[in-house]
C-alpha positions as CSV (number, residue, x, y, z in Angstrom):
1,M,0.0,0.0,0.0
2,L,1.2,3.5,-0.9
3,A,1.9,5.5,2.2
4,M,1.7,9.2,1.8
5,S,3.0,11.8,4.2
6,V,1.2,15.1,4.5
7,D,2.7,18.0,6.3
8,P,0.0,19.2,8.8
9,E,1.4,22.7,8.6
10,F,0.3,22.8,5.0
11,F,-3.3,23.3,6.1
12,L,-2.7,26.0,8.6
13,V,-3.7,29.4,7.5
14,P,-2.5,32.5,9.4
15,L,-5.4,34.3,10.9
16,T,-5.2,37.7,9.3
17,P,-8.0,40.3,9.0
18,V,-8.4,39.4,5.3
19,V,-8.9,35.7,6.2
20,G,-11.4,36.6,8.9
21,I,-13.4,38.9,6.6
22,S,-13.4,36.2,3.9
23,V,-14.6,33.5,6.2
24,A,-17.4,35.9,7.5
25,A,-18.4,36.7,3.9
26,A,-18.6,33.1,3.0
27,F,-20.7,32.3,6.1
28,I,-23.1,35.2,5.3
29,A,-23.4,34.0,1.7
30,A,-24.1,30.5,2.8
31,V,-26.8,31.7,5.2
32,Y,-28.3,33.8,2.5
33,V,-28.5,30.9,0.1
34,L,-30.1,28.7,2.7
35,A,-32.6,31.3,3.9
36,V,-33.5,33.1,0.7
37,V,-32.5,31.3,-2.5
38,L,-33.5,27.7,-1.7
39,P,-37.0,28.5,-0.6
40,R,-37.6,30.4,-3.8
41,L,-36.2,27.5,-5.8
42,K,-38.5,25.1,-4.0
43,R,-41.5,27.3,-4.8
44,I,-40.5,27.4,-8.5
45,L,-40.0,23.6,-8.6
46,N,-43.3,22.9,-6.9
47,A,-45.1,25.3,-9.3
48,S,-43.5,23.6,-12.3
49,R,-44.5,20.2,-11.0
50,A,-48.1,21.4,-10.6
51,V,-48.1,22.5,-14.3
52,K,-46.7,19.2,-15.5
53,N,-49.3,17.2,-13.5
54,R,-52.4,18.9,-15.0
55,D,-55.0,16.6,-16.5
56,D,-55.5,17.9,-20.0
57,D,-55.0,16.6,-23.4
58,G,-52.2,19.0,-24.2
59,E,-54.1,20.7,-27.1
60,L,-54.3,24.5,-27.2
61,P,-57.5,26.4,-28.2
62,P,-57.7,27.6,-31.8
63,V,-56.4,31.1,-32.4
64,S,-57.1,33.7,-35.1
65,V,-54.2,35.8,-36.4
66,V,-54.8,39.0,-38.2
67,V,-51.8,40.6,-40.0
68,C,-52.1,44.2,-41.2
69,S,-49.6,45.5,-43.7
70,H,-49.2,48.5,-46.0
71,A,-47.8,48.3,-49.5
């Protein structure tokens, strides 16, 4: 079996203000997606399922088209 050695210090990130702001921004973005975007997507998906599950023959009513043109 292939043994790999990983330096644990490779994963350490110095805690600078930029890192803190980046982590906070990522957290706020994740909360926004979970609280705002996903419920809206769920409503859209449920509405599209309701349209697909309608019991009709799929035919549209007849339509008259009037085209007016000048020569």
